[in-house]
C-alpha positions, -999 to +999 in steps of 0.1 A: +390+367+415+408+360+386+419+399+390+433+390+427+452+356+411+465+376+385+470+410+398+453+438+392+483+457+373+483+424+347+444+424+346+445+464+336+468+461+312+455+430+292+419+450+292+441+482+277+457+460+253+425+448+245+405+477+237+435+489+221+438+465+194+403+465+189+404+503+181+432+497+157+414+466+141+384+490+136+407+514+119+419+492+099+385+482+084+373+522+084+409+525+060+408+491+039+405+506+008+435+528+012+454+501+029+447+476-002+426+449+022+393+451+004+386+451-030+369+482-029+332+495-043+313+502-010+322+478+024+332+442+022+326+410+039+366+419+054+362+449+067+329+437+082+345+411+100+379+432+110+354+457+126+330+428+143+362+417+158+374+447+169+344+459+187+344+429+204+380+431+216+373+472+229+339+459+242+361+430+263+383+460+271+361+483+290+335+459+306+364+437+319+340+412+344+308+420+331+317+414+292+310+372+295+273+378+309+271+407+285+286+384+259+260+358+266+227+382+269+240+393+234+244+357+222+211+350+234+194+377+217+210+373+182+201+335+185+165+345+189+166+368+161+181+345+137+156+320+148+128+342+140+139+353+105+145+318+095+106+311+107+102+343+086+120+325+053+103+297+058+067+312+058+071+336+029+086+301+009+049+290+013+035+328+007+053+329-024+048+293-037+010+304-032+007+335-043+030+335-076+036+298-084+056+307-121+079+326-098+086+305-073+093+280-102+117+303-121+137+309-088+140+272-079+154+268-113+178+290-115+189+283-075+190+241-090+216+252-125+238+277-100+219+311-107+235+342-088+214+369-074+178+360-086+171+396-107+135+406-114+147+419-151+155+380-158+119+359-165+139+329-180+162+299-169+193+300-190+232+293-193+260+316-212+270+307-247+296+324-265+283+350-291+245+343-287+250+355-252+226+327-238+205+295-242+179+277-223+190+255-200+189+220-205+154+204-190+150+178-167+133+146-167+095+154-156+098+194-168+069+203-187+093+216-215+123+197-235+157+213-239+180+195-254+219+191-241+228+224-265+194+243-249+174+244-281+136+236-278+127+199-284+104+194-317+082+164-311+082+144-344+115+157-359+131+133-378+173+126-374+173+107-409+202+122-428+175+126-457+150+144-442+136+182-452+153+201-424+137+234-414+157+258-386+131+285-369+141+312-354+130+342-329+123+348-296+101+333-270+069+333-292+090+310-317+106+290-283+071+283-275+065+300-245+032+291-220+026+260-242+043+224-243+064+210-264+037+197-287+019+226-296+050+251-304+047+274-337+077+246-354+052+216-335+026+224-359+050+233-388+068+196-383+030+176-387+019+203-412+049+190-433+047+152-424+014+154-440+025+171-471+059+158-476+071+126-489+106+129-473+115+130-432+108+161-419+132+174-392+121+212-377+146+221-352+134+253-330+164+275-329+143+298-311+151+315-279+139+337-250+146+377-255+163+364-290+168+391-313+176+392-351+215+399-347+215+367-323+197+351-339+216+354-376+251+350-358+232+312-341+225+308-376+265+316-386+273+293-358+253+265-373+267+267-407+307+269-392+301+235-377+286+218-412+250+220-402+231+237-433+194+234-435+172+233-463+152+264-452+156+290-424+121+307-411+130+337-389+099+352-369+107+385-357+095+419-342+089+423-308+119+417-294+142+442-317+121+469-310+113+462-268+155+462-268+154+496-283+124+504-259+142+501-225+182+508-240+176+538-265+199+516-290+189+499-319+203+472-321+215+458-292+202+425-272+175+425-245+191+439-210+211+457-221+220+485-193+222+453-167+246+432-185+270+458-197+271+469-163+278+439-146+308+430-172+324+467-167+320+467-126+291+490-124+266+465-116+244+487-091+233+455-068+271+438-069+281+475-050+257+466-024+269+453+009+273+417+013+240+416+038+218+441+014+227+417-016+220+385+009+188+404+014+175+404-021+182+366-024+159+355+001+123+349-003+115+370+020+124+399-001+103+381-033+073+382-008+080+417-002+082+421-041+050+409-047+029+425-020+044+458-036+035+446-073-003+440-059-006+473-043-003+456-009+022+474+006+025+509-011+056+518-034+074+552-039+072+566-075+110+566-080+106+525-072+083+523-102+098+550-128+101+532-160+134+542-182+129+541-216+142+556-250+115+586-246+129+595-209+160+597-224+147+621-248+153+602-279+126+606-307+105+576-312+104+574-350+142+579-355+144+549-332+121+530-351+138+535-384+171+527-370+153+493-355+142+483-390+169+492-406+192+470-387+165+441-392+167+447-427+207+447-425+208+409-406+184+399-432+203+407-459+232+386-445+207+358-443+203+363-480+239+361-486+244+327-466+215+312-487+235+317-517+267+305-505+250+275-486+222+267-507+190+268-489+157+288-487+146+315-464+117+335-453+116+365-432+084+369-416+075+399-385+051+384-357+017+396-345+012+417-314-018+429-295-008+463-302-009+459-336-033+450-362-072+449-361-083+414-343-113+425-317-104+422-282-117+399-258-125+409-225-091+396-211-069+409-242-080+445-229-070+437-200-031+434-216-033+458-239-041+484-217-012+473-193-031+462-161-002+439-147+015+454-120+044+432-127+047+441-161+045+487-161+062+486-202+026+472-211+007+501-202+036+528-216+026+546-247+062+550-253+063+512-261+032+508-281+044+533-304+072+526-307+060+491-319+035+502-341+061+529-360+084+503-363+056+480-377+048+505-401+082+509-410+087+470-417+055+468-436+065+500-458+101+489-466+098+453-466+111+440-501+078+428-526+094+390-524+084+358-514+109+358-485+091+383-462+061+387-449+040+407-422+017+390-401+003+416-382-032+411-391-030+373-390-056+371-360-077+399-371-106+377-380-101+356-351-121+355-321-117+345-289-086+347-266-050+344-288-029+364-265-024+341-230-004+363-208+009+399-202+037+402-228+009+410-256+036+383-279+029+350-263+000+334-283-021+299-272-018+265-286-043+273-316-026+304-323+008+289-329-012+266-354-026+294-372+008+312-372+024+276-383-002+275-416+000+309-424+044+304-422+038+274-445+017+294-470+044+316-475+069+287-479+084+280-512+085+241-502+082+224-539+108+244-553+133+232-524+119+199-528+124+193-563+162+209-561+164+183-532+151+156-550+177+157-577+206+151-556 
């Protein structure tokens, strides 16, 4: 009908123009990088839009009067697919929450704080901070853990008196208090012990951060001193994180997740180079469910997807790398000694216990951690990690200065029965175990001398 009203020639002309314009848009989409219409690094969103519009125009030009009917059918099919995907996503949310509540909570929190891609290698909720890279995200009312506005874990009972005996505690997630409530962290135990020991008010500041290494901790201390926030005592509780960072990157003295973070900054992050559709897929709960099913062996995974990239696969020597890790730690501790002289605080450097070092009689659950029987944590069963830990701890013990400022807590649990290590990391410990560590740290702290000097001021 419309052809008869407009004239067959005019309709044919419009169809040719639509087809030609569609072909032109498709060509522009294909060569968008050369024309400066794309950011490069793979297919961008504007290329997809140009190609889609071009295909629709070509289809309209070729199909003519049949196009509206086909378009309606395709639109109905697309709508049904979208509804089906939405139902799958809703079901995936429920299954993820049931199968892995911890991961679900982390994902939910990341979305609340505006996190970008949900990355499986990142297990902490944190915010970027200059120089130290990250600190914990401040907590909300009702959260299981308390984190103040600056990103530090809250220590219950810490005094805000100007006359308080002030202690800064540094370390990674074990010092921060992973897996335990605020009242059962190592700093919280120290707070209670010192409250009962001293006449002065006590303020223990938990400056531990998830995945921190000694270099980040020293920088954190410098930032505090620069602000005029000078403590009476500082305690460092390290070992595992410095070794882990070298294990995964092959470089001593770097921070955790060195490759993902550096590749993101340098614009070579494989994830960001994926197409927008693939990036969108990786952000869905459906993809998270697929990952969980793979980890639990319900879905098969190819060897290439589970292969670990470590210092050993890079061809590096274990003993040389361990020596470098320990040497850098001692260099960092030497900086703390100089800062102590300049600012007048005392200090203690302790290396923390880990499940693969020491002589504790392991429980059945701890043996599963020791043997790495967790699909979501393949490094736990990797001999490259355990051997690097043992070599590094050996070098620390042999090189440790024979002074009251250094302590090796490797064997602190050797006589302890029952579960101490409580998750797959082999370094996070329970409430009572944190109390044992706090007691050992306190026994090595020269508190009387520090208090005597403070009382003369």
